[in-house]
Structures are given as structure tokens and as C-alpha cells.
C-alpha positions as CSV (number, residue, x, y, z in Angstrom):
1,X,0.1,-0.2,0.0
2,X,1.2,3.5,-0.8
3,X,1.0,6.5,1.7
4,X,0.8,10.0,0.8
5,X,0.1,13.2,2.8
6,X,-1.0,16.6,1.9
7,X,-0.5,19.4,4.1
8,X,0.1,23.1,4.4
9,X,3.7,24.4,4.5
10,X,3.2,27.1,7.2
11,X,6.8,28.5,5.9
12,X,6.1,28.9,2.5
13,X,2.4,29.0,2.6
14,X,1.8,26.3,0.0
15,X,-0.3,23.1,-0.1
16,X,2.3,20.2,-0.4
17,X,1.7,16.7,-1.1
18,X,4.5,14.1,-0.5
19,X,4.9,10.5,-0.8
20,X,5.7,8.9,2.5
21,X,6.4,5.2,1.2
22,X,5.1,1.9,0.9
23,X,3.6,-0.4,3.4
24,X,3.6,-4.0,3.3
25,X,0.3,-5.4,4.2
26,X,-0.3,-8.8,5.5
27,X,-4.0,-8.4,5.8
28,X,-6.3,-6.0,3.8
29,X,-9.2,-5.7,6.6
30,X,-10.1,-2.0,7.4
31,X,-8.5,-2.4,10.9
32,X,-5.2,-3.8,9.7
33,X,-4.8,-1.0,7.2
34,X,-6.0,1.8,9.7
35,X,-3.4,0.3,12.1
36,X,-0.7,0.3,9.4
37,X,-1.4,3.9,8.5
38,X,-1.3,4.9,12.3
39,X,2.0,3.1,12.9
40,X,3.6,4.7,9.7
41,X,2.4,8.1,10.7
42,X,3.4,8.0,14.4
43,X,6.7,6.5,13.1
44,X,7.8,9.4,11.3
45,X,6.5,11.9,14.2
46,X,3.0,12.9,12.8
47,X,0.1,12.9,15.3
48,X,-3.4,11.4,14.2
49,X,-4.7,14.4,16.1
50,X,-3.8,16.7,13.4
51,X,-5.6,14.7,10.6
52,X,-8.1,16.7,8.8
53,X,-8.9,14.5,5.9
54,X,-8.5,11.0,4.3
55,X,-8.9,9.8,0.7
56,X,-9.2,6.3,-0.7
57,X,-10.6,4.4,-3.4
58,X,-14.2,3.1,-3.0
59,X,-13.3,-0.5,-1.9
60,X,-15.4,-1.8,1.0
61,X,-12.3,-2.3,3.1
62,X,-11.3,1.4,2.7
63,X,-14.7,3.3,2.1
64,X,-17.0,1.0,4.4
65,X,-19.2,3.1,6.5
66,X,-18.9,0.5,9.4
67,X,-15.6,-1.4,9.2
68,X,-13.9,0.4,6.4
69,X,-10.5,2.4,7.2
70,X,-12.3,5.8,6.8
71,X,-15.1,4.8,9.3
72,X,-12.6,3.4,11.9
73,X,-10.4,6.7,11.7
74,X,-13.4,9.0,11.8
75,X,-14.4,7.4,15.1
76,X,-11.2,8.1,16.6
77,X,-10.7,11.5,14.6
78,X,-14.1,13.1,14.0
79,X,-12.6,15.9,12.1
80,X,-10.9,13.7,9.5
81,X,-13.4,14.0,6.6
82,X,-13.3,11.2,4.2
83,X,-13.3,12.0,0.4
84,X,-13.7,9.2,-2.3
85,X,-10.4,9.5,-4.5
86,X,-11.9,9.8,-7.9
87,X,-8.5,9.8,-9.5
88,X,-8.4,6.2,-8.9
89,X,-11.8,5.8,-11.0
90,X,-10.3,8.0,-13.7
91,X,-7.2,5.8,-13.8
92,X,-9.2,2.5,-14.2
93,X,-11.3,4.3,-17.2
94,X,-8.0,5.6,-19.0
95,X,-6.3,2.0,-18.4
96,X,-9.3,0.3,-20.0
97,X,-9.5,2.9,-22.8
98,X,-5.7,2.6,-23.6
99,X,-6.3,-1.2,-24.4
100,X,-8.7,-0.2,-27.5
101,X,-6.6,-0.7,-30.6
102,X,-7.4,2.6,-32.1
103,X,-6.5,4.6,-29.1
104,X,-3.3,2.6,-28.8
105,X,-2.5,3.9,-32.3
106,X,-3.4,7.4,-31.6
107,X,-1.2,7.4,-28.4
108,X,1.7,6.1,-30.6
109,X,1.2,8.8,-33.2
110,X,1.2,11.4,-30.4
111,X,4.3,10.1,-28.6
112,X,6.0,10.0,-32.2
113,X,4.8,13.9,-32.8
114,X,6.0,14.9,-29.4
115,X,9.4,13.3,-30.0
116,X,9.9,14.7,-33.5
117,X,8.9,18.3,-32.2
118,X,11.7,17.9,-29.5
119,X,14.0,16.8,-31.9
120,X,13.5,19.3,-34.7
121,X,13.3,22.2,-32.2
122,X,16.6,21.0,-30.9
123,X,18.0,21.1,-34.4
124,X,16.6,24.4,-35.0
125,X,18.2,25.8,-31.9
126,X,21.6,24.3,-32.8
127,X,22.0,21.7,-30.2
């Protein structure tokens, strides 16, 4: 499982999103995942008390209203609102679309055109 955090950088006043790492899971129950998240965050000095949001895909073990990760964390941290990660759904749609033969061909043409544009601009600029 991957874990990322989004937070406000109070020095530069910008919103940042950082990858914290991978977590090896031996179980995929909501409770096991919740415990792994807590262990990882606390292990790098982040308090769950500061958690204000959580986002996962729509799987029952993640989004379930009783025993999903979001429900278990929300019971302990009521201010950590859950948001469905729709980018996961978008990724599934794009993956399926890219398997279509005509789309594969079109993507190949776009890749070739981008490569040629970069190559030709390098020649033009004397690189």
C-alpha cells in the first residue's frame, strides 16, 4: 500500500503533497490498514490528532461505513473527513480505454509527434 500526505507548508504558505512510502500489508481488513496507517504516521512523528482529511478508493475495506478504514479513523478523529479518491476511478477508465486498438495507435502517433517536435526544435536551436 502507498501512503501520501497533503499538508500546508506554514513556512512558504503552500499546499504540499508528499509520498511517504510503501507499507507491506499482510491483511487487507479495514482495521489492519488503519493500524498500518497509524503506525507509519506515528513512526515519522506525525500525530493522528492533526488529521483533517482522508481519501481512498471506493473499496469496502477502505470506504465502508462501518468497518472501512475511513469509518474506523473517523471514530477516533471526527475532524478527518473522508473524500472518495475519484482519480482512482479515472485511472481505471484510462487504463481500459488505452487497451482499445485505435486509442493505442493514436497514442503512438502522439508520442512520435512529441519526440519529433523536441528533436526538430533541438536542431533549429543548434543543439
